Structure formats: structure tokens, C-alpha cells
C-alpha positions in Angstrom: 0.0 0.0 0.0 2.9 2.3 0.5 3.5 2.6 -3.2 -0.1 3.5 -3.8 0.2 6.3 -1.2 3.4 7.6 -3.0 1.6 7.5 -6.4 -1.5 9.2 -5.0 0.5 11.9 -3.3 2.5 12.6 -6.5 -0.7 12.9 -8.5 -2.2 15.2 -6.0 0.9 17.4 -6.0 0.7 17.5 -9.8 -2.9 18.5 -9.6 -2.2 21.1 -7.0 0.6 22.7 -9.0 -1.6 22.8 -12.1 -4.4 24.4 -10.1 -1.9 26.9 -8.7 -0.7 27.8 -12.3 -4.4 28.2 -13.3 -5.1 30.4 -10.3 -2.0 32.6 -10.4 -1.1 32.7 -14.1 -4.3 31.6 -15.8 -2.2 28.8 -17.5 -3.4 25.2 -17.6 -0.2 23.2 -18.1 -1.8 19.8 -18.5 -4.2 21.0 -21.2 -1.4 22.9 -22.9 0.8 19.8 -23.1 -2.0 17.6 -24.3 -4.2 19.7 -26.6 -5.9 18.9 -29.8 -6.1 15.2 -30.7 -4.3 14.3 -27.4 -6.9 16.0 -25.2 -8.0 12.5 -24.0 -4.7 12.2 -22.3 -5.4 15.4 -20.3 -8.8 14.0 -19.3 -7.1 10.8 -18.1 -4.6 12.8 -16.1 -7.5 14.9 -14.6 -9.4 11.7 -13.7 -6.3 10.1 -12.1 -5.7 13.2 -10.1 -9.3 13.1 -8.9 -9.0 9.4 -7.9 -5.7 10.2 -6.1 -7.5 12.9 -4.1 -10.1 10.4 -3.0 -7.4 7.9 -2.1 -5.6 10.5 -0.1 -8.7 11.1 2.0 -7.9 7.7 3.6 -4.7 9.2 4.9 -6.6 11.3 7.4 -7.3 8.1 9.4 -3.6 7.4 9.6 -2.8 10.9 10.8 -5.3 10.5 13.6 -3.8 7.2 14.6 -0.3 8.7 14.7 -1.4 11.3 17.2 -3.0 8.6 19.4 0.1 6.5 19.4 2.3 9.4 20.5 -0.1 10.2 23.4 -0.3 6.6 24.6 3.6 6.4 24.7 3.9 9.4 27.0 
């Protein structure tokens, strides 16, 4: 599962950087790279970023457990 977390975090970072570029510079890097006949690749990337975001929601559970483990050791 660790490799899934790494892949998901990487995709979420790619998505966050793309959204940052859109917000600050009005520039969509993914769509620019895969425009025209390759637009389906951009849609796949957007879908994977969305799925990675859903996967990363499960990491909140792990963060809560980490805090509880620290408190129980003290």
C-alpha cells in the first residue's frame, strides 16, 4: 500500500501545481501539453488526479492514529 500512497501523493501534487498555475497565471499546463487530438490524455490525467485525491482522504485516518500513538507512549 505504501507505493499507492506515493503515487497518489505525487498525482495530488501535480494537480495542486496545475491548479496553482491556473489560479495565479491563468495557465493550464496539462491542457497545454495535451491539446488537440491528445486531449483525451489530459482528461485521463485529470481523472487520475481526482481518484488520487479520493485515495488521499484515507490518509486522514492514519494521521489520527499517529497522534493517538504518541499520546499513549507518554
